N, C-alpha and C positions, 0 to 999 in steps of 0.2 A: 422592492421600499421592506427594511428588514421589522419581521412583525414581532415584537417588545412587548408584545404581551401573553405571547404562545413561551411553554417551555423552552429553556435554554439546554445549548449544547455545549459541551468541555472536549475542549482537543489536546491530547499529552503527549510532548517529547517536539514541540510543531514546528522546534528549529529554524530552518528555513522557508519554510513554506510558508510563503510569504501570500501567491495564489490559493491554497485550500481554502488558508484562515480571511482570505476579504474575501471568496465567496461564499462562504455563512453566514458571512458578517452581515452579507447582503441581504438575507432572508432569516437572519433568528440572531437573541444576544446568546454572544462568543464571548465563552472563556478558555483564555488558552492559559496554559499550565509548560514552562519549562525552568529550570532547576540555573539557565544563562541568564546574564542582565545583558547582554548581546545578540537574544536570538532574534533576528532582525522578526519576526513570522508573528509573533505575540503581541507587536504593535497597532498591524491592525484586527487584535479583538476586542469587544468590547469594555473585559475587564482583565484583569493577567496574573497569575504568579509563579513562585517559586516553588515549587516543591518540595519535601526530600526527594533523597539519592532514590532508586525505583528498587533497590537491594535494600533499602530502611525498612525498618519495621511499620514509621509514620507514613511508610509512600498513603496508602491504601486509607487509613483513615483518613490523612488533608486531605483528597481529591474526595472523600465522604460530604465529610464539611462541607468545600467549597460546593460538592452536589446540593449539600442541605442549605446554603445560603443565598443560591439561583436559582434555585427548583432547576435544575437540572435536569432534562428527559433524555440525555443520550451522552456516553463520552465514549468516545473515537482518537486511536491508536495514530499517530501516524506515525511512529518509527515500530519495528518489531521487536524491540526490547523487552514492552511493558505486556505485547501479548497477552502473555500467557498468566503473567500478575491480575490482569484485567481479568480476564476468563476465569479466573482462582474465584477474583470478586465477586462478578457476576452466578457464578455459578451458589455464592457464599446466602445469594440475594443482599450483599453491600451496595455494589454498583448499580446502574443501567448500563452497561458496555455492551454495544454490540461487534462484541466478535462472538467467538464457536465456546465451543465444548472443553477446557482445559486441553484434555487428553489430542485434541486437535490444533489447538492453538499450538501444544511444546512437539508434538511431531514434525508440523510445519514447519518450524524453525530449523531441525531439523534438517538439511538436504537431503539424508540419507536414511534415515528414518523417512521422509516427506516420499522419498521414491518409495518405499517397501507397505504406505500406505496407499500410494496408487495402485502400485501393483495387487495390493491384493482386493479392490476393489474392481480392476479389470479397469484402469486408467494406465493410457498411453504415456509411460516414463521409459523414456533411454538407458540401452542398459547398464547399469551401475556396479562398480565391485568395490570394496576397502581397499586398502593395502595391503600387496603381497598376497590376495587373491589376480587372476589371471583375467583381464576382458578379454569382452569376447574379439577385436578388434583394434586396432590403430588407426588413426592417432584417436588422443583420449583428450579430456579436461580435471586435470588436478583441482580439488576446488575445497574449499576449507566446508566442511559440516554446517559452523555455522558463520554469519557474515552477509552482508549485505553492501549494496553499489561495485562489484565485481572488480569486491578486491580479494587479494591476492590468489587470482584462477590464472591458473598458466595451461597452454597449451603442450603437448608433448605428441610423440610422432612416433616412437618405439621405445620398450620397456625398462633401455638406458636412461632416457628422458623424463620417466613418467617414476621413477625411482629417487633419481636427483630431484624431483619438486617435492617428492613427496617428502625429504629429508628438509628442504630447504624453508616451508612453509613451518613455522612454526607452531601448529594448532592442528589438530587431529581434522584428515583429511577422504576426500572420498576422490576415486577415479572414475567419470564418465564417457559415457560414448563423444566424441565431436561429430556436433551435428550437423552433416553440410547439405545447407540448404535456410533460408530465409528464415528470421524470426519474428517471431509476434508478441502483444501482448494484448492481454482480452479483460475490457474495464466492468467490472459487473458491480452490483447488487442485489444483496437480499435482503427480505425482511428478518423479524424476528423469531418466523418459524422454520427460516432457513427456505424459502421460496426466493426463487430466483426475482429480480423485480426486470432486469433488461442486462443484455449485454456486447460489448460493444469492443469489436475487433480493430488493432491497427495495426501497421506495418512497423517497420523501426529502421524507419532510413539510415538515424545519427544515431547514437548513443555516447553519453559521456561518464563514465566511473558508472557503469552499468544505469544508467537512466538517461527515457530515450529523451534524446532534446528535438528531434524532428521524426513526425509519424506522419500517417494516413488515413483515415477512420476508414474499416472498406465493409461490405455488406457479403462478407463469406460465410455459410451456413451453415460451414461444417468447424468452423473456429467459435463460431457463436454458440450451436450444440456443443461442446465438447468444453467451454467455457462453462455453461445451466448444468453440463451430466458433472461438472470438480464442485460447482457450491453444493448444489440440492443432494451430493453422495456423499458430505463430509459436514452436512448442516453447516453452514459459513453464517454470519449472521454480521450483515453490513456488508461495509466497504472490503470488494478481492480484484488482487489481479495474479491473471494464472499469465508465464511464459512459454511460450509454448517454438520449436521448429517444425517447420514440415521441410525432414530429411529426404535426398532424392532416392535413396532405397528401403527407410523402412516408414516412411511416409510422416506425423504428428508423434514428436515426444513431450512431454511437459518436464519442463526443466526447473520451474519455479515457481510457488502457492504461495503467495505474501497476502496474508488478511488484514489485508489493510491499503488505502487508497496508495498508487502505483506513482510512480515517479512522475509519470510525464504531467498528473495529472493539474489544471480542469479541463482543459482542451479537449479530448473525446469526449468529453461528458459533455461538452458542452452543442455537440452536435444535437443535445435535444430538446436544445434551447428554446423550439418555439412550437414544442408541447409541452415545454413548462415541464418539464422532469430532470432537472439537471440534479446530481446526486445528493450536495450539500439540500437542494428542495423537499427534496425525498427524503433526506434522515430528518431536516426540523419537519415534517411532516408526521413520521414516525415516533417521536421524538413527544407530541404530542398527542401520539395514540388514536391514529391515524391508521385503516389497514388500505394499504395502495395495493391495487387490480396489477400485475404483473401484463408485461407490455414488451416482452423479449424481442427485438426485434425491428423496433421502432426507434429510429435515427439517422440523421442526415448521412449518408456514405459521403466519399470522396471528398471531405474536409480534409486541406494539412494546417498543423499546427508544426510552429516554429519557436523554444525557446528560448530566455534572454534570462542577463541576472541585472540588477536593477541594487542601490544603496539606499538608506537612509541616514538623517545625522542626527545622532541625537548631543544634549549641552549636558555641562557638565556633570546633572544628577540624575544623567542616564534616563531621561525624561526629552521623546520625537520634538524636535524645533519646527517642525509641520512645513518646513522653510526646500521649495523643490531645485532639484542638484539640474537640473532642466528648463528654466521657463515654458512652458503649458505641454510639459509631463507628465508624466504617473500622480496619482492623485495622492499630497501629503496624508501619514499614516496618523489612526489615534490617537 
């Protein structure tokens, strides 16, 4: 049951993340921010509003006004696009954003800078070079330095193929060792002091557009320790998803540090449901000033999650009709 007496949570860039928004709405008052009237996730929130564009000078003031109106205790980004903006607003004392410091937000948004950041702290990252530099070995992955959803990522088996894909991708790229082994994600949550509260690893059984759609929660101590080390070393606040491969030759290598909820939420974090420690619930409690005790490794391993798509119906005024498209199906939106 949502606690409407506590401080609210503002979620930005909600898009189609109906799963995340509805999970938060089960625990507290939720305000969804998205400029598109067709963003379906906003209809799972208690309140919704359309902010200016992220690059508009009025973006942060608009969020601040909403925070004051609804007594918001936590601002949580659901995309990569405004994390650095929110980080600066947090540093300036304007927004109660659960994000890292601006320099960490900036570095983790650029995959090559993230690689250098990880290496500088002794954290495992696959061998990575910029175009024109010689990689240690082939095959390699040619990736955009900024991007998400596995957009424009190409496997190259030799120097000729790598050079072709560097020219083909019309944005700055990097060249990274193609990891030969299974891929994992680690769903993490840290408090505002940068302490890791929990780390939940899962397999990537199947992904689409870089987003996991099938996976199993696993009790892998090496992955748990890696996730904790990453977020506490970098001073991450709030949710974070670390993606890594376990290469047959070089072992673990981190390919992404996303200082936000990952694509497969909420399934894995609901492996803690019996303990009452789902990540939305913990964030709602922290928004009210509660200090949460770390409980790293406390979750139910062995649960498998498989995701699916759904839709909702809007009337001529862009309001949800509440009509179920399948009788007995998902509950109607707010």
